[in-house]
C-alpha positions as CSV (number, residue, x, y, z in Angstrom):
1,M,-28.5,79.2,28.6
2,K,-31.4,78.1,27.3
3,I,-31.5,76.3,23.5
4,S,-34.7,75.5,22.2
5,L,-35.4,73.7,19.6
6,K,-38.6,73.3,17.5
7,T,-39.4,70.7,14.9
8,I,-40.8,72.2,11.6
9,D,-41.8,69.3,9.7
10,S,-45.1,67.6,10.8
11,L,-44.0,64.1,13.2
12,S,-45.4,62.0,10.3
13,T,-43.3,63.9,7.4
14,I,-40.0,62.7,9.6
15,Q,-41.5,59.5,10.1
16,R,-42.0,58.6,6.3
17,R,-38.5,60.4,5.8
18,I,-37.0,57.9,8.4
19,N,-39.2,54.6,6.5
20,V,-38.1,55.6,3.1
21,A,-34.2,56.1,4.3
22,I,-34.4,52.5,6.1
23,A,-36.5,51.4,2.8
24,K,-33.8,52.0,0.4
25,E,-30.9,50.7,2.6
26,V,-33.2,47.4,3.2
27,N,-33.7,46.7,-0.9
28,V,-29.7,47.5,-1.7
29,L,-29.1,45.1,1.6
30,I,-31.4,42.1,0.1
31,N,-29.9,42.6,-3.4
32,Q,-26.7,42.3,-2.6
33,K,-27.7,39.2,-0.4
34,V,-30.3,37.3,-2.3
35,T,-28.1,34.6,-4.1
36,H,-25.8,34.1,-1.1
37,I,-29.8,33.3,0.7
38,K,-30.8,31.0,-2.2
39,N,-27.5,29.2,-1.8
40,K,-27.1,28.1,1.7
41,V,-31.4,27.4,1.6
42,K,-30.6,25.2,-1.4
43,D,-27.4,23.2,0.9
44,L,-29.9,23.0,3.6
45,A,-32.6,21.9,1.6
46,A,-30.4,18.9,0.2
47,S,-28.8,18.1,3.8
48,W,-32.6,18.0,5.4
49,V,-33.9,15.6,2.0
50,M,-30.8,13.5,2.4
51,A,-31.1,12.7,6.3
52,Q,-34.5,11.5,5.9
53,P,-34.7,7.4,6.4
54,E,-36.5,6.8,2.9
55,M,-33.0,8.2,1.3
56,I,-30.8,6.3,3.8
57,A,-32.3,3.4,3.2
58,L,-32.0,3.6,-0.4
59,S,-28.0,4.1,0.5
60,N,-27.8,1.2,1.9
61,N,-29.2,-0.6,-0.2
62,T,-32.1,-2.2,2.0
63,L,-34.9,-0.3,0.1
64,A,-33.2,0.0,-3.1
65,A,-33.3,-3.9,-3.1
66,E,-37.4,-4.2,-2.4
67,L,-37.9,-1.7,-5.1
68,G,-35.5,-3.6,-7.6
69,L,-33.0,-1.1,-8.6
70,V,-30.2,-2.2,-9.6
71,F,-27.6,-2.7,-7.5
72,G,-25.9,0.5,-7.2
73,S,-27.7,2.7,-8.8
74,A,-30.0,4.2,-5.8
75,A,-26.9,6.8,-5.5
76,S,-28.1,8.4,-9.0
77,S,-31.4,8.1,-7.6
78,I,-30.7,9.8,-4.9
79,E,-28.7,12.3,-6.0
80,A,-31.5,13.1,-8.7
81,I,-34.0,13.9,-6.2
82,A,-31.5,16.3,-3.8
83,T,-30.8,17.8,-7.3
84,S,-34.7,18.4,-8.4
85,V,-35.3,19.6,-4.7
86,Q,-32.7,22.4,-4.9
87,G,-33.2,23.2,-8.2
88,A,-37.4,24.2,-7.3
89,I,-36.0,26.5,-4.6
90,N,-36.7,30.0,-5.7
91,V,-36.1,33.2,-3.8
92,K,-38.7,36.1,-4.7
93,V,-37.6,39.6,-3.9
94,T,-40.4,42.2,-3.3
95,K,-39.4,45.9,-2.5
96,V,-39.4,47.4,0.5
97,D,-41.9,50.4,0.4
98,N,-42.2,53.4,2.3
99,K,-44.5,51.5,4.9
100,L,-41.4,48.9,5.5
101,Q,-43.4,46.3,3.8
102,G,-42.1,43.7,1.3
103,G,-38.7,41.4,1.6
104,L,-38.5,37.8,0.7
105,T,-40.5,35.0,-0.2
106,L,-38.6,31.3,-0.3
107,E,-40.4,29.1,-2.3
108,F,-40.0,25.3,-2.7
109,L,-41.4,22.6,-4.5
110,P,-45.3,22.9,-6.0
111,S,-47.8,20.4,-4.5
112,D,-47.8,18.2,-6.9
113,F,-44.1,17.4,-6.7
114,A,-44.2,17.5,-10.3
115,S,-40.3,18.0,-11.0
116,L,-39.7,15.0,-8.3
117,L,-42.2,12.7,-10.4
118,G,-40.7,13.6,-13.6
119,L,-37.7,12.0,-12.8
120,T,-36.3,8.7,-14.4
121,Q,-34.8,7.7,-11.9
122,G,-37.7,7.2,-10.0
123,H,-38.8,4.2,-11.7
124,T,-37.7,0.5,-12.1
125,R,-38.1,-1.3,-15.4
126,I,-39.2,-4.6,-14.6
127,K,-39.6,-7.9,-16.6
128,D,-42.4,-8.2,-19.5
129,G,-41.8,-4.3,-20.0
130,G,-43.3,-2.9,-17.3
131,D,-42.6,-0.1,-15.1
132,L,-42.8,0.5,-10.7
133,H,-42.8,4.3,-10.9
134,W,-41.5,3.9,-7.0
135,L,-41.0,7.8,-6.7
136,R,-44.8,7.8,-6.5
137,W,-45.4,5.7,-4.0
138,L,-43.0,7.2,-2.0
139,L,-44.6,10.3,-2.2
140,L,-48.1,9.9,-2.7
141,E,-49.7,6.2,-3.2
142,G,-47.5,4.3,-0.5
143,Y,-49.5,2.5,1.4
144,K,-51.2,1.1,-1.8
145,M,-50.9,-2.9,-2.5
146,I,-48.5,-3.1,-5.5
147,V,-47.2,-6.8,-5.7
148,V,-50.7,-9.7,-5.7
149,N,-49.3,-13.0,-5.1
150,Y,-45.7,-12.0,-4.8
151,H,-43.6,-10.8,-1.3
152,F,-40.1,-9.7,-1.2
153,E,-37.6,-12.1,0.5
154,A,-34.5,-10.3,1.5
155,K,-31.3,-12.8,0.8
156,A,-27.9,-11.4,0.7
157,G,-25.9,-10.8,-2.9
158,E,-29.1,-12.9,-4.7
159,G,-31.3,-10.2,-7.3
160,R,-30.5,-7.4,-9.3
161,S,-30.2,-5.5,-6.1
162,R,-28.2,-8.1,-4.4
163,G,-30.4,-7.7,-1.8
164,G,-33.4,-10.3,-2.3
165,V,-36.0,-11.2,-4.2
166,M,-39.4,-12.3,-5.4
167,T,-41.0,-15.1,-3.6
168,K,-44.0,-16.7,-4.7
169,G,-46.6,-16.1,-1.8
170,G,-48.8,-13.3,-0.7
171,S,-48.4,-9.3,-1.7
172,W,-45.7,-6.7,-2.1
173,R,-46.1,-3.1,-1.2
174,I,-43.8,0.2,0.1
175,P,-43.0,-0.6,3.6
176,P,-45.4,1.0,6.2
177,E,-42.5,3.4,7.3
178,Y,-41.6,4.3,4.1
179,A,-45.1,4.9,2.4
180,G,-46.1,8.4,1.8
181,T,-49.2,10.0,1.3
182,E,-49.3,14.1,-0.3
183,D,-49.6,15.4,2.7
184,D,-47.0,13.3,4.8
185,N,-43.7,12.1,2.9
186,F,-39.9,12.5,2.8
187,I,-40.3,15.8,1.1
188,T,-42.9,16.8,3.7
189,R,-41.4,15.5,6.6
190,A,-37.9,17.0,5.2
191,F,-38.8,20.6,5.5
192,S,-41.4,20.5,8.4
193,G,-40.4,22.8,11.2
194,K,-37.7,23.9,9.5
195,E,-38.9,27.3,9.2
196,K,-36.4,28.8,12.1
197,E,-33.2,27.6,10.8
198,I,-34.6,28.6,7.5
199,T,-35.1,32.4,9.1
200,Q,-31.3,32.1,10.8
201,V,-30.0,31.8,7.3
202,I,-31.5,35.2,6.0
203,K,-30.9,36.8,9.5
204,A,-27.1,36.3,9.0
205,A,-27.1,37.4,5.8
206,L,-28.8,40.3,6.3
207,S,-27.1,41.2,9.8
């Protein structure tokens, strides 16, 4: 016995209907998982930032001492930086259409680093009412000279940082290994090459 089937609709119509069904399911899934994806990426972002040499050097007081941070205050600065980075992360959802175009767009810090530069924890008050915006130097202006006629001398237990003092002679700027510019600083390095990890988070959430 022979059985023959004939499609009444054109292939383009069938494809369109399939796409409509797929788009509907994908949109529902994305809306269900978007908060989970955002939170996972926030956790990753904080860990990437905290792992940067600058944050480690602040934590162990080597860089904090040079910046003149009061001993023990670096922890709150590090936490504020990580929290600011997390707070700037947003997931933008574009509804998937019948051509299966759309999906998720992850937004991170703006290129001007405004949210970070606005942190009060990124400043050090110095004598005579001065202010060292050290976070700006770490992010944007790290190769410029900051102090002339003085240099930092590491001395355990001395100074308000308990890690050293400024001594007459020479000059001082951010140590070269921590110096940052707009295109190359601890934030840009933290996110560099992380596309695969972010993609894995999204795939795992939507699978």
